[in-house]
N, C-alpha and C positions, 0 to 999 in steps of 0.2 A: 340079622346076622351080628350086629354090635352087641346085642343082649346075650347071645351065645358066647361071644369072646369075653365079655365081662364076667359071666358066670364062670367060664373056665379059668379066668385070671384069679377071681376070688377064691376058687377052689384050690388053685396052685398056692396061693398065699397062705391058705389055711394048712397046707400040708408040708410046706418047705420051712426048714429051721431058719430062725431069724435071731439076730443078736444086735442090740442097739440100745441107745438111751434116749429118753424123751420125756417132756413135761406132761403130766396128767393133772387134770383139774378135778377136785372133789365135788360131788353134787351138793354138798352143804357149804361150800365156798373153800377157798384156799387150794392148795395143790402141792405137788411134790416133784421130784426128778425121779423117774423110774428107769432102771436098767434091767433089761431081760437077760436071762442066762443064754449061753452060747447055742444050746440045742433046743430052745423053746420054740414052739409053733405059734402062729398067730392066735389059734384058739387058746393055747395056754396063757399067752400074754394077756388076752382079753379077760379070761377067768381070774388071773392074778389081780388085774385092776379092779375088777368087780368086787373080789374079796377084800382088798385094800380099802375101797370105798366103803364097803359095808362095815368094816371094822372102825374106821375113823368117824363115820357119819351115823352109824347105828342103824 
C-alpha cells in the first residue's frame, strides 16, 4: 500500500507546477542557486538541472 501511495505522490509531483529556489551541486564540483519558473513542473526542473550540469561540466 505504501508503494502505491508513493508512486501516486511522485506522479502528482511530476504534473503539478512548482516554483521555488534551491541549491544544486554540479557533478564536476561546485554548484549554484537555481530558481525555477512559476509554471515549471518537476520534470521540467529536472531537465533544466541536467542541461545546466552538462553545459558546465561538459
